[in-house]
ZAMARGU-4260 file (C-alpha; in steps of 0.2 Angstrom, whole numbers, plus 5000, padded with zeros to 4 digits):
<rodrens>
0) 5827/5892/5022 | 5847/5895/5026 | 5859/5885/5037 | 5873/5891/5047 | 5890/5894/5041
5) 5900/5887/5055 | 5891/5875/5069 | 5899/5865/5084 | 5894/5847/5085 | 5894/5840/5103
10) 5894/5820/5102 | 5895/5807/5115 | 5907/5794/5113 | 5904/5779/5100 | 5891/5789/5090
15) 5900/5791/5074 | 5888/5784/5063 | 5874/5797/5068 | 5890/5810/5066 | 5896/5804/5049
20) 5877/5808/5043 | 5879/5826/5050 | 5896/5827/5042 | 5888/5822/5026 | 5874/5836/5026
25) 5887/5848/5031 | 5897/5844/5015 | 5882/5845/5005 | 5878/5862/5011 | 5894/5871/5013
30) 5893/5870/5032 | 5909/5870/5043 | 5908/5857/5058 | 5919/5858/5074 | 5918/5840/5083
35) 5919/5841/5102 | 5916/5826/5114 | 5902/5829/5125 | 5915/5825/5142 | 5927/5837/5134
40) 5913/5851/5131 | 5906/5851/5147 | 5923/5853/5157 | 5927/5870/5147 | 5910/5876/5139
45) 5915/5893/5138 | 5931/5889/5129 | 5922/5881/5115 | 5906/5891/5115 | 5917/5905/5109
50) 5922/5896/5092 | 5904/5895/5086 | 5888/5904/5090 | 5877/5889/5086 | 5879/5871/5094
55) 5873/5854/5087 | 5871/5843/5102 | 5868/5824/5100 | 5857/5821/5115 | 5846/5808/5125
60) 5830/5815/5135 | 5842/5817/5151 | 5855/5826/5145 | 5846/5839/5134 | 5843/5852/5149
65) 5862/5852/5152 | 5864/5861/5134 | 5848/5873/5138 | 5855/5877/5156 | 5873/5881/5146
70) 5863/5890/5132 | 5854/5902/5144 | 5868/5908/5153 | 5881/5908/5138 | 5870/5914/5124
75) 5872/5903/5110 | 5857/5894/5102 | 5856/5875/5101 | 5850/5863/5089 | 5844/5846/5096
80) 5848/5828/5084 | 5839/5815/5098 | 5850/5799/5098 | 5835/5788/5101 | 5820/5794/5092
85) 5802/5793/5100 | 5806/5799/5116 | 5798/5812/5127 | 5811/5825/5120 | 5807/5822/5103
90) 5788/5822/5109 | 5789/5838/5117 | 5799/5849/5103 | 5790/5841/5090 | 5808/5834/5083
95) 5808/5824/5067 | 5808/5806/5069 | 5819/5803/5052 | 5838/5806/5056 | 5839/5816/5040
100) 5824/5828/5044 | 5832/5831/5062 | 5849/5834/5055 | 5841/5847/5044 | 5831/5855/5057
105) 5847/5857/5069 | 5858/5865/5057 | 5843/5878/5051 | 5848/5897/5051 | 5833/5899/5061
110) 5834/5897/5081 | 5818/5903/5091 | 5818/5910/5108 | 5808/5899/5120 | 5802/5898/5140
115) 5815/5889/5151 | 5810/5884/5169 | 5820/5883/5182 | 5818/5873/5197 | 5831/5876/5213
120) 5846/5879/5199 | 5839/5863/5187 | 5831/5866/5170 | 5814/5859/5170 | 5812/5849/5153
125) 5794/5841/5155 | 5786/5842/5171 | 5792/5842/5190 | 5782/5831/5204 | 5780/5832/5221
130) 5772/5820/5233 | 5758/5808/5229 | 5752/5811/5212 | 5741/5796/5206 | 5737/5796/5186
135) 5743/5816/5186 | 5761/5813/5180 | 5757/5799/5165 | 5757/5805/5147 | 5740/5807/5139
140) 5730/5791/5135 | 5733/5794/5116 | 5752/5793/5119 | 5751/5778/5128 | 5739/5771/5115
145) 5751/5772/5101 | 5766/5765/5111 | 5756/5749/5119 | 5743/5737/5114 | 5724/5739/5120
150) 5727/5725/5132 | 5744/5732/5140 | 5735/5749/5139 | 5721/5743/5149 | 5733/5733/5161
155) 5743/5749/5165 | 5728/5759/5169 | 5721/5745/5181 | 5739/5742/5190 | 5738/5763/5192
160) 5723/5762/5200 | 5726/5747/5212 | 5744/5756/5217 | 5734/5771/5220 | 5719/5764/5230
165) 5735/5753/5238 | 5743/5769/5247 | 5725/5775/5254 | 5732/5771/5272 | 5749/5779/5268
170) 5744/5796/5260 | 5749/5811/5269 | 5745/5828/5268 | 5760/5840/5272 | 5758/5858/5276
175) 5768/5871/5264 | 5766/5889/5260 | 5765/5892/5242 | 5771/5910/5236 | 5770/5919/5219
180) 5776/5936/5216 | 5760/5943/5222 | 5752/5930/5235 | 5754/5918/5247 | 5745/5903/5252
185) 5748/5893/5268 | 5740/5875/5265 | 5742/5857/5265 | 5743/5846/5250 | 5748/5828/5246
190) 5756/5833/5229 | 5759/5846/5214 | 5763/5844/5197 | 5773/5858/5188 | 5771/5857/5169
195) 5784/5865/5157 | 5785/5855/5139 | 5775/5840/5146 | 5757/5848/5139 | 5751/5831/5136
200) 5753/5824/5153 | 5738/5819/5161 | 5737/5834/5174 | 5736/5845/5159 | 5720/5835/5155
205) 5711/5841/5171 | 5712/5858/5167 | 5698/5868/5157 | 5712/5877/5147 | 5725/5872/5134
210) 5743/5874/5141 | 5757/5883/5130 | 5775/5883/5134 | 5777/5899/5126 | 5767/5909/5138
215) 5780/5918/5150 | 5770/5906/5163 | 5772/5890/5171 | 5756/5880/5175 | 5753/5871/5192
220) 5742/5857/5197 | 5741/5855/5216 | 5731/5840/5225 | 5725/5845/5240 | 5710/5832/5244
225) 5704/5834/5263 | 5699/5818/5266 | 5701/5799/5260 | 5685/5798/5251 | 5688/5815/5242
230) 5705/5806/5237 | 5695/5793/5230 | 5681/5804/5222 | 5698/5811/5212 | 5702/5795/5207
235) 5688/5790/5199 | 5685/5808/5190 | 5703/5807/5184 | 5698/5790/5173 | 5681/5797/5168
240) 5688/5815/5166 | 5680/5822/5146 | 5687/5838/5138 | 5669/5845/5141 | 5671/5846/5160
245) 5674/5863/5163 | 5676/5862/5183 | 5691/5856/5191 | 5690/5840/5203 | 5686/5845/5220
250) 5705/5840/5226 | 5712/5850/5214 | 5717/5868/5212 | 5726/5877/5197 | 5740/5890/5198
255) 5749/5898/5183 | 5764/5909/5188 | 5779/5915/5182 | 5786/5913/5199 | 5782/5900/5214
260) 5789/5895/5230 | 5785/5881/5240 | 5792/5880/5258 | 5788/5867/5271 | 5796/5863/5288
265) 5804/5845/5284 | 5813/5839/5268 | 5801/5838/5253 | 5805/5822/5239 | 5801/5828/5223
270) 5806/5822/5203 | 5812/5833/5192 | 5810/5824/5175 | 5811/5808/5184 | 5826/5813/5193
275) 5824/5811/5213 | 5828/5827/5224 | 5824/5832/5240 | 5824/5849/5248 | 5813/5859/5261
280) 5813/5873/5248 | 5808/5873/5230 | 5809/5888/5221 | 5802/5888/5203 | 5805/5902/5191
285) 5800/5903/5171 | 5813/5915/5160 | 5803/5920/5146 | 5811/5919/5130 | 5828/5913/5138
290) 5835/5899/5126 | 5835/5901/5107 | 5832/5882/5099 | 5829/5877/5082 | 5811/5870/5082
295) 5800/5863/5068 | 5784/5869/5061 | 5773/5856/5069 | 5780/5864/5085 | 5776/5881/5081
300) 5759/5877/5076 | 5755/5868/5094 | 5764/5882/5102 | 5759/5898/5098 | 5771/5911/5106
305) 5762/5925/5118 | 5765/5935/5133 | 5753/5931/5146 | 5757/5945/5160 | 5743/5939/5172
310) 5743/5924/5184 | 5728/5913/5185 | 5723/5908/5203 | 5710/5894/5203 | 5713/5889/5223
315) 5695/5888/5229 | 5699/5869/5233 | 5715/5873/5245 | 5713/5870/5261 | 5719/5887/5268
320) 5710/5887/5286 | 5723/5885/5301 | 5712/5871/5310 | 5710/5863/5293 | 5728/5863/5287
325) 5733/5855/5304 | 5718/5843/5304 | 5724/5836/5287 | 5740/5836/5291 | 5742/5827/5308
330) 5730/5815/5296 | 5721/5813/5282 | 5703/5809/5287 | 5692/5795/5280 | 5678/5808/5279
335) 5680/5827/5276 | 5678/5835/5293 | 5666/5850/5294 | 5676/5864/5303 | 5667/5875/5316
340) 5662/5889/5304 | 5655/5877/5293 | 5644/5870/5306 | 5640/5884/5317 | 5624/5889/5308
345) 5617/5872/5306 | 5620/5868/5325 | 5610/5883/5330 | 5597/5878/5316 | 5594/5860/5323
350) 5594/5866/5342 | 5580/5876/5336 | 5572/5861/5327 | 5573/5850/5342 | 5561/5862/5352
355) 5542/5860/5354 | 5537/5877/5347 | 5519/5882/5345 | 5518/5882/5326 | 5525/5864/5327
360) 5510/5859/5337 | 5499/5869/5326 | 5506/5860/5310 | 5505/5845/5319 | 5487/5844/5320
365) 5482/5854/5303 | 5493/5839/5294 | 5484/5826/5304 | 5467/5831/5300 | 5472/5834/5282
370) 5479/5817/5281 | 5465/5808/5291 | 5452/5815/5277 | 5461/5812/5264 | 5463/5793/5269
375) 5446/5792/5273 | 5441/5800/5255 | 5455/5788/5248 | 5461/5804/5239 | 5482/5803/5237
380) 5482/5822/5232 | 5474/5827/5249 | 5487/5815/5259 | 5502/5823/5250 | 5495/5840/5254
385) 5497/5832/5273 | 5515/5826/5271 | 5522/5843/5264 | 5514/5851/5280 | 5520/5840/5293
390) 5535/5848/5304 | 5541/5829/5311 | 5556/5829/5298 | 5565/5843/5309 | 5567/5834/5326
395) 5571/5817/5319 | 5587/5828/5309 | 5590/5835/5326 | 5592/5818/5335 | 5602/5811/5320
400) 5615/5825/5325 | 5613/5823/5343 | 5615/5805/5342 | 5632/5808/5330 | 5640/5821/5341
405) 5633/5811/5358 | 5624/5828/5364 | 5612/5821/5377 | 5603/5838/5377 | 5599/5839/5360
410) 5593/5820/5360 | 5582/5822/5374 | 5575/5838/5367 | 5571/5830/5350 | 5564/5813/5358
415) 5552/5824/5368 | 5547/5834/5354 | 5545/5819/5342 | 5534/5811/5356 | 5524/5826/5358
420) 5520/5826/5339 | 5516/5808/5339 | 5504/5810/5353 | 5496/5824/5346 | 5494/5815/5327
425) 5487/5800/5336 | 5474/5809/5345 | 5469/5820/5331 | 5467/5806/5320 | 5457/5794/5333
430) 5444/5809/5337 | 5441/5810/5320 | 5439/5792/5316 | 5428/5793/5330 | 5419/5808/5323
435) 5418/5802/5306 | 5403/5789/5302 | 5414/5781/5288 | 5421/5763/5294 | 5427/5758/5277
440) 5447/5752/5275 | 5451/5761/5259 | 5466/5757/5248 | 5474/5771/5256 | 5473/5764/5273
445) 5476/5747/5269 | 5492/5751/5259 | 5500/5758/5275 | 5495/5743/5287 | 5509/5729/5279
450) 5528/5738/5278 | 5542/5729/5270 | 5561/5730/5269 | 5556/5741/5254 | 5549/5755/5267
455) 5565/5754/5277 | 5573/5756/5259 | 5562/5772/5257 | 5565/5780/5275 | 5583/5777/5272
460) 5585/5786/5257 | 5574/5800/5263 | 5584/5802/5278 | 5600/5803/5267 | 5592/5817/5257
465) 5585/5827/5274 | 5602/5827/5281 | 5610/5834/5266 | 5597/5846/5264 | 5598/5853/5281
470) 5618/5853/5280 | 5617/5862/5261 | 5607/5877/5263 | 5607/5879/5243 | 5597/5862/5243
475) 5584/5866/5257 | 5570/5869/5244 | 5571/5850/5241 | 5565/5846/5259 | 5547/5847/5253
480) 5549/5833/5240 | 5558/5824/5256 | 5543/5824/5265 | 5532/5819/5251 | 5542/5804/5249
485) 5544/5796/5267 | 5527/5800/5272 | 5528/5801/5290 | 5510/5807/5295 | 5499/5795/5285
490) 5505/5780/5295 | 5503/5791/5310 | 5484/5794/5304 | 5480/5776/5301 | 5487/5770/5317
495) 5476/5785/5326 | 5461/5779/5316 | 5465/5760/5321 | 5464/5768/5341 | 5447/5775/5336
500) 5441/5759/5328 | 5448/5749/5341 | 5458/5738/5328 | 5474/5731/5334 | 5480/5725/5317
505) 5481/5741/5310 | 5486/5749/5325 | 5503/5736/5325 | 5504/5738/5306 | 5504/5757/5303
510) 5514/5760/5322 | 5528/5746/5314 | 5527/5758/5297 | 5529/5774/5306 | 5544/5769/5317
515) 5552/5762/5302 | 5552/5778/5295 | 5557/5788/5309 | 5572/5775/5314 | 5577/5772/5295
520) 5577/5792/5294 | 5587/5796/5310 | 5600/5782/5306 | 5603/5788/5288 | 5605/5805/5294
525) 5618/5800/5306 | 5627/5790/5293 | 5626/5807/5281 | 5630/5818/5294 | 5645/5808/5297
530) 5650/5808/5279 | 5650/5826/5278 | 5662/5827/5292 | 5652/5834/5307 | 5660/5822/5320
535) 5674/5812/5319 | 5672/5794/5319 | 5678/5790/5338 | 5665/5802/5343 | 5650/5795/5333
540) 5655/5777/5340 | 5642/5777/5353 | 5627/5785/5341 | 5632/5773/5327 | 5631/5758/5339
545) 5614/5764/5344 | 5608/5768/5326 | 5615/5752/5320 | 5605/5741/5334 | 5589/5750/5330
550) 5590/5747/5314 | 5593/5729/5316 | 5579/5726/5326 | 5565/5737/5316 | 5574/5727/5301
555) 5568/5709/5309 | 5549/5711/5309 | 5551/5720/5292 | 5561/5704/5284 | 5546/5694/5290
560) 5534/5704/5283 | 5543/5705/5266 | 5546/5687/5264 | 5527/5684/5267 | 5522/5696/5254
565) 5535/5689/5243 | 5528/5671/5247 | 5511/5677/5241 | 5519/5685/5227 | 5527/5671/5221
570) 5510/5657/5223 | 5500/5671/5213 | 5511/5673/5199 | 5515/5653/5198 | 5495/5651/5200
575) 5491/5664/5186 | 5504/5657/5174 | 5498/5640/5176 | 5486/5628/5167 | 5475/5615/5175
580) 5470/5600/5168 | 5453/5596/5176 | 5442/5584/5170 | 5450/5584/5153 | 5448/5602/5152
585) 5460/5616/5152 | 5458/5629/5166 | 5467/5646/5169 | 5463/5657/5183 | 5463/5677/5184
590) 5462/5690/5198 | 5471/5679/5209 | 5474/5684/5227 | 5485/5676/5241 | 5484/5674/5259
595) 5494/5664/5270 | 5489/5663/5289 | 5496/5648/5301 | 5501/5637/5287 | 5486/5638/5277
600) 5485/5646/5260 | 5470/5653/5256 | 5466/5658/5237 | 5453/5667/5228 | 5452/5667/5210
605) 5441/5669/5195 | 5438/5656/5182 | 5433/5662/5164 | 5424/5650/5154 | 5407/5643/5146
610) 5401/5638/5163 | 5407/5637/5183 | 5418/5623/5189 | 5410/5608/5196 | 5413/5603/5214
615) 5424/5588/5207 | 5434/5602/5199 | 5436/5613/5212 | 5442/5596/5224 | 5454/5594/5211
620) 5461/5610/5209 | 5462/5609/5228 | 5473/5593/5227 | 5485/5601/5213 | 5489/5617/5223
625) 5491/5606/5239 | 5503/5594/5230 | 5512/5611/5222 | 5513/5621/5238 | 5515/5605/5250
630) 5503/5614/5263 | 5483/5613/5265 | 5475/5627/5252 | 5458/5632/5254 | 5451/5640/5236
635) 5437/5650/5233 | 5434/5650/5215 | 5423/5664/5206 | 5413/5661/5187 | 5414/5674/5175
640) 5406/5672/5158 | 5419/5672/5143 | 5414/5684/5130
</rodrens>
């Protein structure tokens, strides 16, 4: 590789040791050098640039852009010798860390034309940042790990995450107009990063494509969350982002173009390679192959020159509705608010679900018949079929929407429809209980007369799933699964059987489970619709209070029942694991069943041995259990011969 015969060397004051090394290299290779101090050159660049066609500049990360700007205007070629090795400039341009190698590269007669990005008539070396861009303005984790210890690296990211979350209350979306050569977007953004040479930054890692600085285009990552929740989701996604992920986070859009203008009604603060600027109009323009600079072989391998004459627009995540833009520009909501066009179809469906249609009554009768017969047959498969037939989920979702939006008509109509459905189910199952001669309490019946907090948890989860399925047409096919999981009709039919048999315990237990499912589904659906943005928090305030009150009231008896069941289970487990010594005989009980009623513990179990326990041994066992549990114990011990 040859060298220039003549070159200007532009240097700051007091850089004589590095300048001396350049001269030593020039003498060895017969290169004529003209030294000019930086301040003097910048005062009359045209005068000095005429003396040689190639300039070697001793630069820092902050001063290199001046020479690129002048080289674009005056046409001379450049060679850079970094004053401080290892900075961003050396990383972007892949400059050698060894000064001797950097000097050799700067004087080689092989400059390459590269793209230049300008922003409001200033050269962008690495990137431009606008607004709140958490994590997007950071260098890649690989670079940070090289520069810092693991512990400092972890602390760095934790502090950055904490700073981003702390700014939640202050984050603000700004209404702007983004204009390329062919398209215009009116939107609202919280931040933007335009990437030129800093292709290893965190913003670039969000994309599913590699970025080249030699493709005639500037890559722009736009951050535009529609709510604080979406902003938080973006933060978490950024922390765990992997190269294999192809979809952009929901708060991110990507524009790759040659020209981009950002227009706002008020001045925007932005940072150009870390330098603070302010303007209501930001104009980015990429000039292809505008400056000739000596680049290393590593740079050529990293950035293959290619002419990309097509813009890339991944803007489906950009808010472009005028209503949406006005909403988030005023104040970024906590949840993403659904717009009128988003929920018009859902409201029509909800209003229709609130009405008592003939097919609703028919399905209630059929599902009640199937569920009741399945309970008598002790057949889980038949009961599951009844769950799929049951139409109660629709009016419950409707009443949830009525509560959320304080729509009195929907609430009243839905409540009537639910009440009619419950009455039809009770009547059908009670009549069948009178007709069917079987009077046995099957396992399927008994399992639905002792609801606990766990049943409320199931109902809440199913309410979330049901509301989400209604709000997202693409997952409506999941509703049968929701119906199976929550099991509305079986407890209704168990209560009806109890009504036919005159069994108050069955009526109260199954009725409590039915009420648990109704309240849990409706309450969870209210919160789900709120999270999906179908009403602002202020409008939903009354519905949220009613929902919380109902769930709190229903949780009290369920908590008592759960505590009782837990106490029974605890006694059963302890008794089964314990060895009892009765008259010097080691005894262990199996098949233990415990019931606690009015402070008395009733325990039945089997003793497996060669002979039954004597009366004295049973009295001793009773005494030990009473001392263990500090209450009266009534025991019933069966005997099974050990094989």
